[in-house]
N, C-alpha and C positions, 0 to 999 in steps of 0.2 A: 504493499499500499504506499502511496506517495501523495503528499499534499504540499503545495507551495503557495505562498501568497506574497504580494508586494503592494505596499501602500505608499503613496507619495502625496504630499501637500505642498503647494507652491504659493507663496504670497509675495507680492511685489508692488512697488510704487515708483513711477517715473515722474519726478517733480517737474521736469522741463521736457515735454514730449515733442516740441517743435523740431521739424527736420529742415526748416528754412533758416539759413544764416541770417542773424540780425532780427528775426521775428520770434518774440517770446510768447508762450502760452502759460498763463498763470495758474491754471487748474491742472493738478496731476492726473495721470492715468494710472488706475489701480488694477490689480489682478489678484484673484483668489481662486485657486484651482485644486481639485482633488481627483486623484486617480487610484484605482484598485484593480489588481488582476489576481485571480485565483485559478490554480490548476490542480487536478487530482486524477489519479487512476489507481485501480486495484486489479490484482491478478485473480482469474477464475479459470483454472485449467489452462487451456491453450489460448484463452482470450484475456484481454485487458479492456476495462471500461472505466469511465470516469465522468465527472461533470466539472466543466470550467465556467468561469463567470468573470465579468468585469464591469467597471463603472468609470466613466470619464465625465467629469462635470461639464455643463454647457453654459452658453451665454445666450441671453435673450435676443440678441441681434439676429436679423435674418441671415441664413447661410450657416454652414457648419464651422467655418473658420479654420479649415484644415490646412489649406495653402493659399492664403490671400496673395493676390498679385501686386507687385510693387507699383505704386502710383494709383491704385484703386482706393478711393477715399470713402465710398459709401456702398452699402448693400441694400437692395430693395427686396421686399417680400417676394418669395417665389424662386429666388436664386439658390443654387446648391452650395455655393461657397462665396467667401468674401470676407473683408475685414470685420472684426467684431467691435471695434471702437469707431465712433463717428463724432469727432469733436465739433462744437463744445457740448452737444446734447448727451452723448453717450461716452462715458470716460472709463468703461470697464472692459476688460478682456478676461473672461472667466472660464473659457473652454480649455480643458486639459487635453493635450494631444499625446497619445502613445507614440513611441518611435515607429516610423513607417515599416521597419523590418520585423516588427512583432506581428506575426500573421496568425489569424484565427480562422480565416475563410479564403475562398478563391475569388469571390465576385464583389460583394458589397463594400467592405472596408478596404480591401486590397486594391480594387480597380475603380470603383465608382467614387467613393469618398476620398480614398488615398491613405487614410489612417483611422484609428479609433478615436473619435472625439465626440463629445456631446451625445453619449450613448450608454445604454445598459445592454448587456448581452448575457445569454446563457447558452452553453455549448456542451450538450451531452455527446459522448463519443464512445466508439467501440472498435476494437481491433482484434483480429483472431488469426492464428496460423492455420492455413488451410491445406498446405502441401509441403512436404519435405522431400527434396530431390538432391541426392548426393551431398555436395558441400554447401547447399543453400536451402532456402525455404521461401515460400510464397505466403504473403500476408494480405488479408482483405480488411479494409477499414471503412468507417463511415462516421461523419460528424453532422449534427444538425445545429444550426446557429439561429436563434431567435433573438431579435434586437429591437429596441425602442429608443427613441430620442428622449433626452432628458428635458430639453426645452422644445416644446411643439413649434414655437416661432422660428426655429432654425430650419425646419423642413420646407420643401417646396409647397406643400398643401396646408401646412399648419397643423397636421396630425402627427401623433407620436409613433405609430406602428411602422417600423422600417421594413419588417418582413421576416421571412423564414428562408434559410438557405440549407441545401443538402449537398454535402461534399463527399462522394465516395472515392475510394482510393485502392489501387492494387500495387503492392511493393514486393519486389524480389530482392532478397539480401543474401549474400554469400558470407562464409566464415572469414574470408580474408579482407572484408570491409567493403567490397563492391556492392552497390545497390542501384536498382532501377525502379523508378516510380511512375505510375500513370495516375494522374489526378483529373478529376472533373468537378464542376460546380454548377448548380442551378439555383438561382435566386427567385423566390416568389415574393414580389415586392408588396409591402403593405400600403395603407392609405396615405402614408407620408409622401409618396412619390406621385400621387395623382395630381392633376390640375383641373381647372374648371371645365376643360373640353375633352381631355384624354384620361383613360385609366392606364396606370403603369402595367407593362407586360413582363412576363418572366424573362430573365437574362441568363 
């Protein structure tokens, strides 16, 4: 049995947030961010199973704030990404961002949003050895990721449900360290990705 957890809290204040030489902004920009990741698995015969989960605090500004583009000063409702501060009205950046190399899925956080931010997720997973051949073995695995936005205002539709993703996998591993893996992922998007005219389709 294995269980691991990591918790991070970041608090910051930038007293002079102006990027224009000679122009002063007298109100500070503040940040209060919280992130949590939990991983677990247990052995049951030839299989291993577990439940992972995570939390990344969000910001009430539109968009997830995963990778704001330089020079973009505002984000409007309905956009997927953008800056979380909009001076002088909005002076907070509270969305926690996981490192982009921390992967829990194949589609939503890895490809569409770009990282885990402004989200809660649960990830049950199962892996089993299905065949042993000579100096190697074949494993089959599957993970299901259900996720929700922390701040509904961050999503394109203003709804919290991000969706459910299924990620099956086949992996061949040899005793000398060589491994080959075949991955697949399908996302069934939630209401968070709908808009007034279109309903989000599986990806």
